[in-house]
C-alpha positions as CSV (number, residue, x, y, z in Angstrom):
1,X,-15.1,161.7,90.5
2,X,-14.5,162.4,94.2
3,X,-15.3,158.9,95.4
4,X,-14.9,156.6,92.4
5,X,-11.2,156.1,93.1
6,X,-12.3,154.0,96.0
7,X,-13.9,151.6,93.6
8,X,-10.7,151.3,91.7
9,X,-8.9,149.9,94.7
10,X,-10.8,146.7,94.8
11,X,-9.2,143.4,93.6
12,X,-5.5,142.8,93.1
13,X,-4.5,146.4,94.0
14,X,-6.2,146.1,97.3
15,X,-4.1,143.0,98.0
16,X,-0.9,144.9,97.1
17,X,-1.9,147.8,99.5
18,X,-2.9,145.4,102.2
19,X,0.5,143.8,102.0
20,X,2.1,147.1,102.9
21,X,0.7,147.2,106.4
22,X,2.7,144.0,107.3
23,X,5.9,146.1,107.1
24,X,5.0,148.7,109.8
25,X,8.4,150.4,109.9
26,X,7.8,151.3,106.2
27,X,5.0,153.7,107.3
28,X,5.4,155.6,110.5
29,X,6.6,159.1,111.0
30,X,8.0,159.8,107.6
31,X,5.9,163.0,107.0
32,X,7.0,164.4,110.3
33,X,10.6,164.3,109.2
34,X,9.8,166.3,106.1
35,X,8.5,169.0,108.4
36,X,11.6,169.0,110.6
37,X,12.8,172.5,110.9
38,X,16.1,172.1,112.8
39,X,19.5,170.9,111.6
40,X,20.8,170.5,108.0
41,X,18.7,169.3,105.2
42,X,20.0,166.5,103.0
43,X,17.8,167.7,100.1
44,X,15.0,170.2,99.2
45,X,12.2,169.5,96.9
46,X,10.3,172.5,95.6
47,X,11.4,174.3,98.7
48,X,10.3,171.5,101.2
49,X,13.2,170.2,103.2
50,X,14.2,166.5,103.8
51,X,16.1,166.5,107.1
52,X,19.2,164.5,107.8
53,X,17.1,162.6,110.4
54,X,14.6,161.5,107.8
55,X,17.3,160.3,105.5
56,X,19.2,158.5,108.3
57,X,16.0,156.9,109.6
58,X,15.0,155.6,106.1
59,X,18.6,154.5,105.4
60,X,18.7,152.4,108.6
61,X,15.1,151.0,107.8
62,X,16.1,150.0,104.2
63,X,19.3,148.5,105.5
64,X,17.4,146.3,107.9
65,X,15.1,145.2,105.2
66,X,17.9,144.2,102.9
67,X,19.6,142.3,105.7
68,X,16.5,140.4,106.5
69,X,15.8,139.4,102.9
70,X,19.4,138.4,102.0
71,X,19.9,136.4,105.2
72,X,23.3,134.6,105.2
73,X,24.0,135.9,101.7
74,X,24.0,139.5,103.0
75,X,27.1,141.5,101.9
76,X,27.5,144.7,104.0
77,X,29.1,146.4,101.0
78,X,25.6,146.5,99.4
79,X,24.1,148.9,101.9
80,X,27.3,150.9,102.2
81,X,27.4,151.7,98.5
82,X,26.7,155.2,97.0
83,X,24.0,153.7,94.8
84,X,22.1,152.2,97.7
85,X,22.2,155.7,99.6
86,X,21.1,157.4,96.5
87,X,18.1,155.0,96.1
88,X,17.0,155.7,99.6
89,X,17.1,159.5,99.1
90,X,15.3,159.1,95.8
91,X,12.4,157.3,97.5
92,X,12.1,160.2,100.0
93,X,12.1,162.7,97.1
94,X,9.3,160.8,95.4
95,X,7.3,160.8,98.6
96,X,7.5,164.6,98.8
97,X,6.5,164.9,95.1
98,X,3.5,162.6,95.5
99,X,2.4,164.5,98.6
100,X,2.5,167.8,96.7
101,X,0.4,166.2,93.8
102,X,-2.1,164.7,96.3
103,X,-2.5,168.1,98.0
104,X,-2.9,170.1,94.8
105,X,-5.2,167.7,93.0
106,X,-7.5,167.0,95.9
107,X,-6.8,163.3,96.5
108,X,-8.4,162.1,99.8
109,X,-9.1,159.2,102.0
110,X,-12.5,159.7,103.8
111,X,-12.8,158.6,107.4
112,X,-15.3,155.9,106.2
113,X,-12.8,154.5,103.7
114,X,-9.9,154.6,106.2
115,X,-12.1,152.9,108.9
116,X,-13.1,150.2,106.3
117,X,-9.6,149.6,105.4
118,X,-8.4,149.2,109.1
119,X,-11.4,147.1,109.9
120,X,-10.4,144.5,107.2
121,X,-6.7,144.5,107.6
122,X,-5.8,140.9,108.6
123,X,-3.3,142.1,111.3
124,X,-6.2,143.5,113.3
125,X,-8.6,140.6,113.0
126,X,-9.1,137.6,115.3
127,X,-11.6,134.8,114.7
128,X,-12.6,136.5,111.4
129,X,-13.6,139.8,113.2
130,X,-11.9,143.2,113.8
131,X,-10.2,143.2,117.2
132,X,-10.0,146.6,118.9
133,X,-7.5,145.0,121.3
134,X,-5.1,143.9,118.6
135,X,-5.5,147.3,116.9
136,X,-4.7,149.3,120.0
137,X,-1.7,147.0,120.9
138,X,-0.3,147.4,117.4
139,X,-0.6,151.1,117.4
140,X,1.0,151.4,120.9
141,X,3.9,149.1,120.0
142,X,4.8,151.7,117.3
143,X,4.8,154.5,119.8
144,X,1.8,156.2,118.5
145,X,-1.7,157.3,119.5
146,X,-4.5,156.2,117.5
147,X,-5.1,159.6,115.8
148,X,-1.4,159.8,114.9
149,X,-1.4,156.2,113.5
150,X,-4.3,156.9,111.4
151,X,-2.9,160.2,110.1
152,X,0.2,158.4,109.0
153,X,-1.7,155.6,107.4
154,X,-4.0,158.2,105.6
155,X,-0.8,159.7,104.1
156,X,0.4,156.4,102.7
157,X,-3.0,155.5,101.3
158,X,-3.3,158.9,99.6
159,X,0.1,158.3,97.9
160,X,-1.2,154.9,96.8
161,X,-4.3,156.5,95.2
162,X,-2.1,158.2,92.7
163,X,-0.4,155.0,91.6
164,X,-3.8,153.2,91.6
165,X,-5.3,155.9,89.5
166,X,-2.5,155.6,87.0
167,X,-2.7,151.8,86.9
168,X,-6.5,152.0,86.4
169,X,-5.9,154.1,83.4
170,X,-3.8,151.5,81.6
171,X,-4.9,150.3,78.1
172,X,-4.7,146.5,77.4
173,X,-5.4,145.9,73.7
174,X,-7.4,142.8,72.5
175,X,-4.3,141.6,70.6
176,X,-2.1,141.9,73.6
177,X,-4.6,140.0,75.8
178,X,-5.1,137.3,73.1
179,X,-1.3,136.7,72.8
180,X,-0.9,136.4,76.6
181,X,-4.0,134.1,76.9
182,X,-2.5,131.9,74.1
183,X,0.7,131.4,76.0
184,X,-0.9,131.1,79.5
185,X,-3.6,128.8,78.4
186,X,-1.4,126.5,76.4
187,X,-1.7,122.8,77.2
188,X,0.6,120.0,76.1
189,X,-0.1,116.1,76.2
190,X,2.8,113.9,77.2
191,X,3.5,110.4,78.2
192,X,6.7,109.5,80.1
193,X,8.8,106.8,81.6
194,X,10.9,107.3,84.8
195,X,14.4,106.0,85.6
196,X,14.6,106.2,89.4
197,X,17.9,105.6,91.3
198,X,16.4,102.8,93.3
199,X,16.0,100.8,90.2
200,X,19.7,100.7,89.7
201,X,20.9,100.1,93.3
202,X,21.1,96.3,92.9
203,X,24.7,94.9,92.7
204,X,26.3,98.2,93.5
205,X,29.3,98.0,95.9
206,X,31.4,100.9,97.3
207,X,35.0,100.0,98.2
208,X,36.6,101.4,101.4
209,X,39.2,103.2,99.1
210,X,36.4,105.0,97.4
211,X,35.0,106.2,100.7
212,X,38.4,107.4,101.8
213,X,39.1,109.2,98.5
214,X,35.7,111.0,98.7
215,X,36.4,111.9,102.3
216,X,39.8,113.4,101.5
217,X,38.4,115.3,98.5
218,X,35.5,116.8,100.5
219,X,36.9,117.4,103.9
220,X,35.1,120.8,104.0
221,X,31.8,118.9,104.2
222,X,32.8,117.3,107.4
223,X,34.2,120.2,109.2
224,X,32.9,121.4,112.6
225,X,32.9,125.1,111.8
226,X,35.1,127.7,113.4
227,X,33.1,129.6,116.2
228,X,33.5,132.6,118.3
229,X,31.8,134.0,121.4
230,X,31.5,137.9,121.7
231,X,30.8,140.6,124.2
232,X,28.7,143.5,123.1
233,X,27.3,146.9,124.1
234,X,24.2,148.4,122.4
235,X,23.9,152.2,122.1
236,X,20.3,153.1,120.9
237,X,17.6,155.7,121.0
238,X,15.4,153.2,122.7
239,X,17.9,152.7,125.5
240,X,18.5,156.5,125.8
241,X,14.7,157.0,126.4
242,X,14.9,155.3,129.7
243,X,17.6,157.8,130.8
244,X,15.5,160.9,130.0
245,X,13.2,162.4,132.7
246,X,11.4,165.5,131.5
247,X,10.2,168.1,134.0
248,X,6.6,169.0,134.4
249,X,7.3,172.3,132.7
250,X,9.0,170.6,129.7
251,X,6.0,168.4,129.3
252,X,3.5,171.2,129.5
253,X,5.5,173.1,126.9
254,X,5.7,170.0,124.7
255,X,1.9,169.7,125.0
256,X,1.4,173.2,124.0
257,X,3.9,173.1,121.1
258,X,2.3,169.9,119.7
259,X,-1.3,170.6,120.5
260,X,-2.4,169.6,117.1
261,X,-1.3,166.0,117.8
262,X,-3.8,165.8,120.7
263,X,-6.6,167.5,118.8
264,X,-9.3,165.8,116.8
265,X,-10.0,168.4,114.1
266,X,-13.5,169.6,113.4
267,X,-15.3,167.2,111.1
268,X,-18.3,168.0,108.8
269,X,-20.5,165.5,107.2
270,X,-21.5,166.5,103.7
271,X,-23.6,165.4,100.8
272,X,-23.2,166.8,97.3
273,X,-24.6,166.7,93.8
274,X,-22.0,166.9,91.1
275,X,-22.7,168.3,87.6
276,X,-19.7,167.1,85.7
277,X,-17.5,169.4,83.7
278,X,-14.1,168.8,82.2
279,X,-11.3,171.1,83.4
280,X,-10.8,172.4,79.9
281,X,-14.5,173.0,79.2
282,X,-15.5,175.9,77.0
283,X,-17.1,179.0,78.5
284,X,-20.4,177.9,77.0
285,X,-20.3,174.4,78.5
286,X,-19.4,175.9,81.9
287,X,-22.3,178.3,81.7
288,X,-24.7,175.5,80.9
289,X,-23.4,173.3,83.7
290,X,-23.7,176.2,86.2
291,X,-27.2,177.0,85.1
292,X,-28.2,173.4,85.6
293,X,-26.5,173.4,89.1
294,X,-28.4,176.6,90.1
295,X,-31.6,175.2,88.8
296,X,-31.2,172.1,91.1
297,X,-30.2,174.2,94.0
298,X,-33.5,176.2,93.5
299,X,-35.5,173.0,93.7
300,X,-33.7,172.1,97.0
301,X,-34.5,175.5,98.5
302,X,-38.1,175.0,97.6
303,X,-38.3,171.7,99.6
304,X,-37.0,169.0,97.2
305,X,-35.4,166.0,98.8
306,X,-31.6,166.3,98.5
307,X,-31.0,162.4,98.3
308,X,-33.6,162.1,95.6
309,X,-32.1,164.7,93.4
310,X,-28.5,163.4,94.1
311,X,-29.6,160.0,92.8
312,X,-31.2,161.6,89.7
313,X,-28.6,164.2,88.8
314,X,-25.2,163.6,90.4
315,X,-22.4,162.5,88.1
316,X,-20.6,161.1,91.1
317,X,-22.3,157.7,90.9
318,X,-20.7,156.2,94.0
319,X,-21.9,158.9,96.3
320,X,-25.2,159.3,94.4
321,X,-26.2,155.7,95.3
322,X,-25.9,156.9,99.0
323,X,-28.0,160.0,98.3
324,X,-24.9,162.2,97.8
325,X,-23.4,161.4,101.2
326,X,-19.6,161.8,101.4
327,X,-19.3,161.0,105.1
328,X,-17.4,163.1,107.6
329,X,-14.6,165.3,106.1
330,X,-11.8,167.2,107.8
331,X,-10.1,170.3,106.4
332,X,-7.8,169.3,103.5
333,X,-9.8,166.1,102.7
334,X,-11.0,167.4,99.2
335,X,-10.4,170.1,96.7
336,X,-9.7,173.5,98.5
337,X,-12.6,175.3,97.0
338,X,-15.0,172.4,98.0
339,X,-13.8,172.4,101.6
340,X,-13.8,176.2,101.8
341,X,-17.5,176.1,100.8
342,X,-18.4,173.3,103.1
343,X,-16.7,175.0,106.2
344,X,-18.3,178.4,105.5
345,X,-21.9,176.8,105.9
346,X,-23.3,177.7,109.3
347,X,-25.5,174.9,110.4
348,X,-26.7,171.4,109.3
349,X,-29.2,171.7,106.6
350,X,-27.5,174.7,104.9
351,X,-26.9,174.3,101.1
352,X,-24.0,176.0,99.3
353,X,-24.0,178.0,96.0
354,X,-22.6,175.9,93.2
355,X,-18.9,175.4,93.7
356,X,-16.4,174.9,90.8
357,X,-13.8,172.3,91.2
358,X,-11.7,170.3,88.6
359,X,-14.6,167.8,88.5
360,X,-17.4,170.3,87.7
361,X,-20.0,172.1,89.8
362,X,-21.0,170.8,93.2
363,X,-24.0,171.7,95.3
364,X,-23.1,170.9,98.9
365,X,-25.3,170.2,101.8
366,X,-24.0,170.3,105.4
367,X,-25.5,167.4,107.3
368,X,-23.7,167.2,110.7
369,X,-20.8,168.8,112.6
370,X,-18.4,167.2,115.0
371,X,-16.6,170.1,116.7
372,X,-12.8,170.0,117.1
373,X,-11.9,168.4,120.4
374,X,-8.5,168.8,122.2
375,X,-7.7,166.2,124.8
376,X,-6.8,167.7,128.1
377,X,-3.2,167.5,129.4
378,X,-4.1,165.3,132.2
379,X,-5.7,162.7,129.9
380,X,-2.7,162.5,127.5
381,X,0.1,163.2,129.9
382,X,1.6,159.8,129.5
383,X,1.5,160.0,125.7
384,X,3.1,163.5,125.9
385,X,5.8,162.2,128.0
386,X,6.4,159.2,125.8
387,X,6.5,161.4,122.7
388,X,8.8,163.8,124.4
389,X,11.3,161.0,125.4
390,X,11.1,159.4,121.9
391,X,11.9,162.7,120.1
392,X,14.7,163.8,122.4
393,X,16.2,160.3,122.6
394,X,16.5,160.4,118.8
395,X,18.2,163.8,119.0
396,X,20.5,162.6,121.7
397,X,21.3,159.5,119.7
398,X,22.4,161.5,116.7
399,X,24.4,164.0,118.8
400,X,26.2,161.2,120.7
401,X,26.6,158.4,118.1
402,X,30.0,159.8,116.9
403,X,31.3,160.0,120.4
404,X,30.3,156.5,121.1
405,X,32.1,155.4,117.9
406,X,35.1,157.3,119.0
407,X,35.2,155.6,122.5
408,X,35.1,152.1,121.1
409,X,37.8,153.0,118.5
410,X,40.2,155.0,120.7
411,X,40.0,152.5,123.6
412,X,39.8,149.4,121.5
413,X,41.0,146.9,124.0
414,X,37.8,147.0,126.0
415,X,34.1,147.8,125.8
416,X,34.0,149.0,129.4
417,X,34.8,152.7,128.8
418,X,31.9,153.1,126.4
419,X,29.6,151.1,128.6
420,X,30.5,153.2,131.6
421,X,30.2,156.5,129.8
422,X,26.6,155.8,128.7
423,X,25.5,153.5,131.5
424,X,25.3,150.4,129.3
425,X,25.4,146.8,130.1
426,X,27.9,144.6,128.5
427,X,26.2,141.4,127.2
428,X,27.7,138.2,126.0
429,X,26.7,135.9,123.1
430,X,26.7,132.1,122.9
431,X,29.1,130.3,120.4
432,X,28.3,130.9,116.8
433,X,29.9,130.0,113.4
434,X,30.4,132.2,110.3
435,X,26.8,131.2,109.2
436,X,25.4,133.0,112.2
437,X,23.4,131.9,115.1
438,X,20.6,133.1,117.6
439,X,20.3,136.5,119.2
440,X,22.7,139.2,117.9
441,X,24.5,136.6,115.7
442,X,21.4,136.4,113.6
443,X,22.6,139.8,112.1
444,X,24.9,139.3,109.2
445,X,26.8,142.5,109.9
446,X,27.5,141.4,113.5
447,X,28.8,138.0,112.3
448,X,31.0,139.7,109.6
449,X,32.4,142.0,112.4
450,X,33.1,139.1,114.7
451,X,35.1,137.3,112.2
452,X,36.9,140.5,110.9
453,X,40.7,140.0,111.1
454,X,41.3,143.0,113.2
455,X,38.6,141.8,115.8
456,X,39.4,138.1,115.6
457,X,43.2,138.1,115.4
458,X,44.2,141.5,117.1
459,X,41.6,141.4,119.8
460,X,40.2,144.9,119.1
461,X,36.7,146.2,119.4
462,X,34.7,146.3,116.2
463,X,33.6,149.4,114.6
464,X,30.1,150.7,115.4
465,X,27.6,148.4,113.7
466,X,24.3,150.0,112.6
467,X,21.3,147.7,113.3
468,X,18.7,150.2,112.1
469,X,16.1,151.8,114.3
470,X,18.6,154.2,115.7
471,X,20.8,151.5,117.1
472,X,24.6,151.0,117.2
473,X,26.3,147.8,118.4
474,X,29.9,147.3,119.3
475,X,31.5,143.9,119.9
476,X,34.7,142.2,120.8
477,X,35.6,138.5,120.6
478,X,36.2,136.9,124.0
479,X,36.7,133.2,122.8
480,X,37.6,131.4,119.6
481,X,37.3,127.8,118.5
482,X,39.2,126.8,115.3
483,X,37.4,124.7,112.7
484,X,38.0,120.9,113.0
485,X,37.3,117.8,110.8
486,X,35.2,114.9,111.9
487,X,37.0,111.5,111.6
488,X,36.6,109.2,108.6
489,X,35.1,106.5,110.9
490,X,32.5,108.9,112.1
491,X,31.2,109.7,108.5
492,X,32.0,106.6,106.5
493,X,28.3,105.4,106.6
494,X,27.1,108.8,105.4
495,X,29.6,108.8,102.6
496,X,28.7,105.3,101.5
497,X,25.1,106.4,101.0
498,X,26.1,109.4,99.0
499,X,28.4,107.3,96.7
500,X,25.6,104.6,96.2
501,X,23.2,107.3,95.1
502,X,25.7,108.9,92.7
503,X,26.4,105.5,91.2
504,X,22.7,104.7,90.7
505,X,22.1,108.1,89.3
506,X,24.9,107.6,86.8
507,X,23.3,104.4,85.8
508,X,19.9,106.0,85.4
509,X,21.5,108.8,83.2
510,X,23.1,106.3,81.0
511,X,19.9,104.4,80.6
512,X,17.9,107.5,79.8
513,X,20.5,108.6,77.2
514,X,20.4,105.1,75.6
515,X,16.6,105.2,75.3
516,X,16.6,108.6,73.8
517,X,19.1,107.6,71.1
518,X,16.8,104.7,70.2
519,X,13.8,106.9,69.7
520,X,12.8,108.5,66.5
521,X,9.6,109.7,64.9
522,X,8.9,106.1,63.7
523,X,9.4,104.4,67.0
524,X,7.2,104.1,70.1
525,X,8.0,105.2,73.7
526,X,5.9,102.3,74.9
527,X,8.0,99.7,73.0
528,X,11.3,101.3,74.2
529,X,10.0,101.5,77.8
530,X,8.9,97.8,77.6
531,X,12.4,96.7,76.5
532,X,13.8,98.7,79.5
533,X,11.4,97.1,81.9
534,X,9.7,100.4,82.5
535,X,6.1,101.5,82.7
536,X,4.7,104.3,80.6
537,X,2.7,106.8,82.5
538,X,0.1,108.9,80.5
539,X,-0.9,110.4,78.3
540,X,-1.5,113.3,80.6
541,X,-2.4,117.0,79.8
542,X,-0.2,119.6,81.4
543,X,-0.4,123.4,81.7
544,X,2.4,125.9,82.2
545,X,1.3,126.0,85.9
546,X,2.3,122.3,86.1
547,X,0.5,119.3,87.3
548,X,0.5,118.4,91.0
549,X,1.4,114.8,90.2
550,X,4.2,115.6,87.8
551,X,7.8,116.8,88.7
552,X,8.1,120.5,87.9
553,X,11.4,119.7,85.9
554,X,9.5,117.4,83.6
555,X,6.7,119.9,83.0
556,X,9.4,122.7,82.3
557,X,11.2,120.4,79.8
558,X,8.0,119.5,78.0
559,X,7.2,123.3,77.5
560,X,10.8,123.9,76.3
561,X,10.4,121.2,73.7
562,X,9.7,121.9,70.0
563,X,6.1,121.3,68.8
564,X,5.4,117.9,67.2
565,X,4.9,117.8,63.5
566,X,1.8,116.0,62.3
567,X,1.3,112.7,64.0
568,X,4.9,112.2,65.0
569,X,5.7,112.8,68.6
570,X,8.7,114.8,69.9
571,X,10.9,113.0,72.4
572,X,13.0,114.6,75.1
573,X,14.5,114.0,78.5
574,X,14.4,115.7,81.9
575,X,16.9,115.6,84.9
576,X,14.8,115.2,87.9
577,X,17.7,115.6,90.4
578,X,17.8,113.0,93.2
579,X,14.6,111.4,91.7
580,X,16.4,110.3,88.6
581,X,15.6,111.0,84.9
582,X,12.6,110.9,82.7
583,X,12.1,110.3,79.0
584,X,8.8,111.8,77.6
585,X,6.9,111.9,74.3
586,X,5.2,115.1,73.4
587,X,2.2,114.3,71.2
588,X,0.0,117.4,71.2
589,X,0.2,121.1,71.7
590,X,-3.0,123.2,72.1
591,X,-2.6,127.0,72.3
592,X,-4.9,128.9,74.7
593,X,-7.6,131.0,72.9
594,X,-9.9,133.7,74.0
595,X,-12.9,131.5,72.9
596,X,-12.1,128.7,75.2
597,X,-10.2,130.4,78.0
598,X,-12.0,130.7,81.4
599,X,-13.0,134.1,82.7
600,X,-10.4,133.5,85.5
601,X,-7.6,133.1,83.1
602,X,-8.6,136.1,81.0
603,X,-8.9,138.2,84.2
604,X,-5.5,137.0,85.4
605,X,-3.9,137.8,82.0
606,X,-5.4,141.3,82.0
607,X,-4.1,142.0,85.5
608,X,-0.6,140.9,84.6
609,X,-0.6,143.2,81.6
610,X,-2.2,146.0,83.6
611,X,0.4,145.6,86.4
612,X,3.3,145.7,84.1
613,X,2.0,148.7,82.2
614,X,0.8,150.5,85.3
615,X,4.2,150.1,86.8
616,X,5.8,151.6,83.7
617,X,3.3,154.4,83.7
618,X,4.0,155.2,87.3
619,X,7.7,155.2,86.8
620,X,7.4,157.6,83.8
621,X,5.0,159.8,85.8
622,X,7.5,160.0,88.7
623,X,10.3,160.8,86.2
624,X,8.1,163.6,84.8
625,X,7.5,165.1,88.2
626,X,11.3,165.1,88.8
627,X,12.1,166.8,85.7
628,X,9.6,169.6,86.5
629,X,10.6,169.9,90.2
630,X,13.4,172.0,91.8
631,X,15.6,169.5,93.6
632,X,18.7,170.3,95.5
633,X,20.8,167.6,97.1
634,X,23.6,168.0,99.7
635,X,25.7,165.2,98.5
636,X,28.2,165.6,101.3
637,X,25.6,164.3,103.8
638,X,24.7,161.1,101.9
């Protein structure tokens, strides 16, 4: 139905979608790149072009995400690989395919649904309420007007509808659910004794020779790391924006060329009554549905209340509960034939003839009209100028980026020529090691370049370093401090504590091993613990999610253990790291069951199964779209 998809997005799927808005650079402006008409295309999908600018923008965005997630473990080779670049392009291709499906099958996000989504997004809430100030500031920070922002967000949400619809159609069998509940709801009863390192510290002595030997074997632990200080210049579209000064004529022309960006399209509020009909219905069934729709329309024309009949007859139960109301709609919001009929009605109160869509026959009532409104140039002049500068700065960035790279390469003994050519300031970092530091040193690619042999030893400029968001950075080392080692005297106390702990843990491991060897099905953990001077804790019941009072390693060991046979416990050990060792007795295993499981556990298990299968269905669906599509890729531009 036209509005039931909204109901499907409640629950865990809403949480997933809400999470997307916390990554704002994953959303904005993608569709505009698909419609880019100049330059060379990196791919075409069913005749729709994906521009080089779109690909480069998304590539830089994905690179930034990978760098942020990997942190110090980031390897620049990952994002430079052909596989990574192919993955980025495939993502753009998928978006084009999904947009085509959404347009052809009538997916929509009504203004009411979009407003509700924005109103409840946590990024726009303060003191538990929606904050217009936070919302406006966020939108402005992305360089958009509110209408543009909401248009981009609508596109993303519509793509999400397709995935949500597939996930909602997953089938979870009773057997599958019961098996997962059995595992997730399983409980185990254990008792245990702990061998903590502090119990074995008494009498331990560490000789000076041991400290010295450890120091010499682990000198790397006591190094003051090698550090560098760098100069840098940043070449970016954001920086270029400040150098662009459009004329009044250019701004007027830009306003006229992009008038749609400053126009709120006509909106029409509609109510409908749906007589459901499958797309593959027989001629006889279609005739019967049409006759029913015509009969209802006749009642309406004779004065019957539309809301009353919608509640009585409409198969779209969500809108029927609201008297058939669908809220305000813009052209393209719903199925083409539906929207054509709605926008052909002359005035509020008019009722259409029955209209056939893939859902069945609709009787549509026009209830209100908001005419299209174009903001006058004077009102949006600043926004027009900002958009002009942003668009032309990106174009200039791409046209000049290679020249910037050439300058820093050809005149590799200084950053001044490149800085002078583009009016850039040369900055300087503080000291930072190979693990990085604040400012530009927080970027793993910058750190890798600073310690590159050609830059560090030969004194050359680095290559252009892509930082994402249309930004290139070039650096050169201006100072270097070799690594040094702290003296033995300075670290001997620290080493003594390390060796004492190692010795105590070795004693604890030996004691644990000895106790485990003494235990068998006919012996008691309590008796063995008493002989070792330990206290038995338990019995306690644990679940796979753990127990807040127990070490996670102990719980994991208990669930890896074999099940006890009859009344004989199963014994096992667990390495608790710096907390020592544990010996446990597993006395009971109780599988989860549908009969005893809580509703929360059943729901969680069902969600897990649905998520997994929904993901598989969606991947298969995208694969099917690709197989049917005509896709051409210009691999030379990847």
